[in-house]
DRENSEVO-223123 format. One record per residue: residue in one letter; z, y, x of N, C-alpha, C in turn. Coordinates in steps of 0.1 Angstrom, whole numbers, padded with zeros to 4 digits, always signed. Layout:
<vexkols>
AZYXZYXZYX...
</vexkols>
This chain:
<vexkols>
M-0368+0784+0119-0359+0795+0123-0364+0802+0136V-0368+0794+0146-0373+0801+0159-0386+0808+0156E-0395+0802+0148-0407+0808+0145-0405+0821+0137D-0396+0822+0128-0393+0834+0121-0388+0845+0130L-0379+0841+0139-0373+0851+0149-0384+0857+0158A-0393+0848+0162-0404+0852+0171-0414+0862+0164K-0416+0859+0152-0426+0868+0144-0420+0881+0141T-0407+0882+0139-0402+0895+0134-0394+0903+0145G-0392+0897+0157-0384+0903+0167-0391+0912+0177P-0383+0917+0186-0389+0927+0195-0396+0920+0207F-0396+0906+0208-0401+0899+0219-0414+0891+0216H-0424+0898+0210-0436+0890+0207-0449+0897+0211K-0448+0909+0216-0460+0916+0221-0458+0920+0236L-0462+0910+0244-0461+0912+0259-0468+0925+0264H-0461+0933+0272-0467+0945+0277-0468+0945+0292H-0458+0940+0299-0459+0940+0314-0450+0929+0320V-0453+0926+0333-0445+0919+0341-0442+0928+0353S-0429+0929+0356-0424+0938+0367-0419+0930+0379I-0425+0933+0390-0421+0926+0403-0415+0936+0413V-0403+0932+0417-0396+0940+0428-0402+0935+0441V-0406+0945+0450-0411+0942+0463-0405+0951+0473R-0405+0947+0486-0400+0955+0497-0410+0966+0501D-0423+0963+0500-0433+0972+0504-0444+0973+0494A-0444+0983+0485-0454+0984+0475-0468+0985+0480E-0470+0992+0491-0484+0994+0497-0489+0980+0501K-0481+0973+0508-0485+0959+0512-0488+0950+0500A-0480+0951+0490-0482+0943+0478-0495+0947+0471M-0497+0960+0470-0509+0965+0463-0522+0960+0470K-0521+0960+0484-0533+0956+0491-0536+0941+0489F-0525+0933+0488-0527+0919+0485-0533+0917+0472Y-0527+0923+0462-0532+0921+0448-0547+0926+0447E-0550+0937+0453-0564+0942+0453-0573+0932+0459S-0569+0925+0470-0577+0915+0477-0581+0904+0468I-0573+0902+0457-0576+0891+0448-0581+0896+0434G-0584+0909+0434-0590+0914+0422-0581+0921+0412I-0568+0923+0415-0559+0930+0406-0557+0945+0411G-0561+0954+0402-0560+0968+0405-0571+0975+0397P-0573+0988+0399-0566+0997+0408-0552+1000+0404W-0545+1005+0413-0531+1009+0411-0529+1024+0409Q-0520+1027+0401-0516+1041+0398-0501+1043+0398D-0497+1055+0400-0483+1058+0399-0478+1056+0385Y-0466+1051+0383-0459+1050+0370-0457+1064+0365P-0459+1067+0352-0457+1080+0347-0443+1086+0351A-0442+1099+0351-0430+1106+0355-0418+1102+0347R-0407+1100+0354-0395+1096+0347-0386+1109+0344E-0390+1120+0348-0383+1133+0346-0382+1136+0331D-0391+1131+0323-0391+1135+0309-0381+1127+0300F-0373+1118+0306-0363+1111+0299-0352+1120+0296T-0349+1122+0283-0338+1131+0279-0325+1123+0278T-0326+1110+0276-0314+1101+0277-0318+1091+0288L-0309+1089+0297-0311+1079+0308-0298+1073+0311E-0296+1061+0307-0283+1054+0310-0286+1042+0319V-0285+1045+0332-0288+1035+0343-0276+1036+0353P-0274+1026+0361-0263+1026+0370-0263+1037+0380D-0275+1041+0385-0277+1052+0395-0289+1060+0391R-0287+1071+0384-0298+1080+0379-0306+1085+0391E-0300+1089+0401-0308+1095+0413-0316+1083+0419G-0311+1072+0421-0318+1060+0426-0329+1056+0417F-0327+1056+0404-0337+1053+0395-0349+1063+0395M-0346+1075+0397-0357+1085+0397-0365+1084+0410K-0359+1079+0421-0366+1077+0434-0373+1064+0436L-0373+1055+0426-0380+1042+0427-0395+1045+0429K-0401+1037+0437-0415+1038+0439-0421+1027+0429M-0428+1032+0419-0433+1023+0408-0448+1025+0407K-0455+1014+0407-0469+1014+0406-0473+1004+0395I-0484+1007+0388-0489+0999+0377-0504+0996+0379A-0508+0984+0374-0522+0981+0373-0524+0975+0360F-0535+0979+0353-0538+0974+0340-0546+0961+0342L-0541+0950+0336-0548+0937+0337-0559+0936+0326N-0556+0943+0315-0565+0945+0304-0560+0957+0296D-0565+0960+0285-0561+0972+0278-0547+0972+0272K-0540+0960+0273-0527+0959+0267-0516+0954+0277M-0520+0949+0288-0511+0942+0297-0511+0949+0311Q-0499+0951+0317-0498+0957+0330-0490+0948+0339L-0493+0949+0352-0485+0944+0363-0479+0956+0369Q-0465+0955+0371-0458+0966+0377-0452+0962+0390L-0452+0971+0400-0446+0968+0413-0435+0979+0414I-0423+0975+0418-0412+0984+0419-0406+0982+0433Q-0406+0993+0441-0400+0993+0454-0388+1001+0454P-0376+0995+0455-0364+1003+0454-0361+1009+0468G-0353+1020+0468-0348+1026+0480-0335+1020+0483D-0327+1026+0491-0314+1021+0494-0303+1024+0484D-0306+1031+0473-0297+1035+0464-0291+1023+0456N-0280+1025+0448-0273+1015+0441-0280+1012+0427T-0292+1007+0428-0300+1004+0415-0299+0989+0413S-0302+0985+0401-0303+0971+0398-0314+0964+0406Y-0325+0972+0408-0336+0967+0416-0332+0964+0430R-0325+0973+0436-0320+0971+0450-0311+0958+0451K-0302+0957+0441-0293+0946+0440-0301+0933+0439F-0311+0933+0431-0320+0921+0429-0327+0917+0442L-0333+0927+0448-0340+0925+0461-0330+0919+0472D-0319+0925+0473-0309+0921+0483-0304+0906+0480E-0302+0903+0467-0296+0890+0464-0306+0879+0462K-0318+0882+0457-0328+0872+0454-0341+0873+0462G-0344+0884+0468-0356+0887+0474-0367+0892+0465E-0379+0893+0469-0390+0897+0461-0392+0888+0449G-0396+0893+0438-0399+0885+0427-0399+0892+0413V-0402+0884+0403-0402+0890+0389-0388+0895+0386Y-0387+0907+0383-0374+0914+0379-0373+0914+0364H-0383+0918+0357-0382+0918+0342-0396+0916+0336I-0395+0911+0323-0407+0910+0315-0405+0920+0303G-0415+0928+0301-0415+0939+0291-0423+0936+0279F-0418+0940+0268-0425+0938+0255-0426+0952+0249V-0437+0954+0241-0439+0967+0235-0434+0966+0220V-0428+0976+0215-0423+0977+0202-0428+0990+0195E-0429+0991+0182-0433+1003+0175-0421+1013+0175D-0409+1008+0175-0397+1017+0174-0387+1011+0183V-0384+1018+0194-0375+1013+0205-0361+1013+0200E-0357+1022+0191-0343+1022+0186-0341+1009+0177A-0351+1007+0168-0350+0995+0160-0351+0982+0168G-0359+0982+0178-0360+0970+0187-0347+0968+0194E-0341+0978+0199-0328+0977+0206-0317+0971+0196A-0317+0977+0184-0308+0972+0174-0310+0958+0170E-0323+0954+0169-0326+0940+0166-0321+0930+0178G-0323+0935+0190-0319+0927+0202-0303+0926+0201Q-0296+0936+0198-0282+0936+0197-0277+0927+0186K-0285+0927+0175-0282+0918+0163-0283+0904+0167R-0292+0901+0177-0294+0887+0182-0284+0884+0193G-0275+0892+0195-0264+0889+0205-0267+0894+0219L-0277+0903+0221-0280+0908+0235-0273+0921+0238D-0267+0922+0249-0261+0934+0254-0271+0943+0261V-0270+0956+0260-0279+0965+0267-0274+0967+0282A-0284+0966+0291-0281+0968+0305-0284+0982+0309M-0296+0987+0304-0301+1001+0308-0309+1006+0296R-0310+1019+0295-0319+1025+0284-0323+1039+0288G-0334+1043+0283-0339+1056+0285-0347+1060+0273R-0346+1073+0269-0354+1078+0258-0360+1092+0261R-0372+1094+0255-0378+1107+0255-0377+1114+0242D-0379+1127+0241-0378+1134+0229-0388+1129+0218D-0399+1123+0222-0409+1118+0213-0406+1105+0207G-0394+1099+0210-0391+1086+0205-0395+1074+0213S-0402+1077+0224-0406+1066+0233-0394+1063+0243G-0395+1052+0250-0385+1049+0259-0384+1034+0262F-0373+1030+0267-0371+1016+0271-0357+1012+0269T-0355+0999+0268-0342+0992+0268-0343+0979+0276Y-0334+0977+0286-0333+0965+0293-0321+0957+0287F-0323+0945+0284-0312+0936+0279-0306+0928+0290K-0294+0924+0289-0287+0915+0299-0290+0901+0295T-0301+0896+0300-0306+0882+0297-0308+0873+0309T-0306+0878+0321-0308+0871+0333-0299+0858+0334E-0287+0860+0331-0277+0848+0332-0281+0837+0323K-0285+0840+0311-0288+0829+0301-0303+0825+0301G-0312+0834+0305-0326+0831+0304-0334+0832+0317G-0328+0835+0328-0334+0835+0341-0341+0848+0345V-0343+0857+0335-0350+0870+0338-0346+0880+0328T-0346+0893+0333-0343+0904+0324-0355+0906+0314L-0351+0908+0301-0361+0911+0291-0359+0926+0288S-0371+0933+0286-0370+0947+0282-0380+0950+0271I-0377+0961+0264-0386+0965+0254-0390+0980+0257R-0401+0984+0252-0405+0998+0254-0415+1003+0243K-0414+1015+0241-0424+1022+0233-0430+1032+0243S-0443+1032+0245-0450+1041+0254-0451+1055+0248P-0450+1065+0256-0452+1079+0251-0466+1081+0246D-0467+1091+0238-0480+1094+0231-0492+1095+0242Y-0489+1102+0253-0499+1104+0263-0504+1091+0270Q-0497+1080+0268-0501+1067+0274-0508+1058+0265K-0510+1062+0252-0516+1053+0243-0531+1054+0243
</vexkols>
């Protein structure tokens, strides 16, 4: 049963690990000192036509950096501002650390539906006109970390 779910579900192609930090510049320097980098800005978030997050303005102001560990895996750093975002809440309550683990899917709508079919509630979601986007599921209480799925926009492939 578990093997069948893993093979067919949205959580089998690891895409990134996202870490919330107080100071992205300091964190990038550390990671570069041990060979992780170079870092680049996360692609623009302005092209989301649907964005269901607790604080849209705060989400848009997040400082997000990514480094490719290989051609399919990313490490992400997220530095929240003082806005009412889930990232700020995480930092205030737990300190720096892994905020979410992201998986890539071919169809983010189908992946979200499959997650809901498996009993997961949606925490946040965003979509672009090209069908790309993300969904964060409420998994922290039961699994210790937030799980997310994403489909990259065409310009990131």
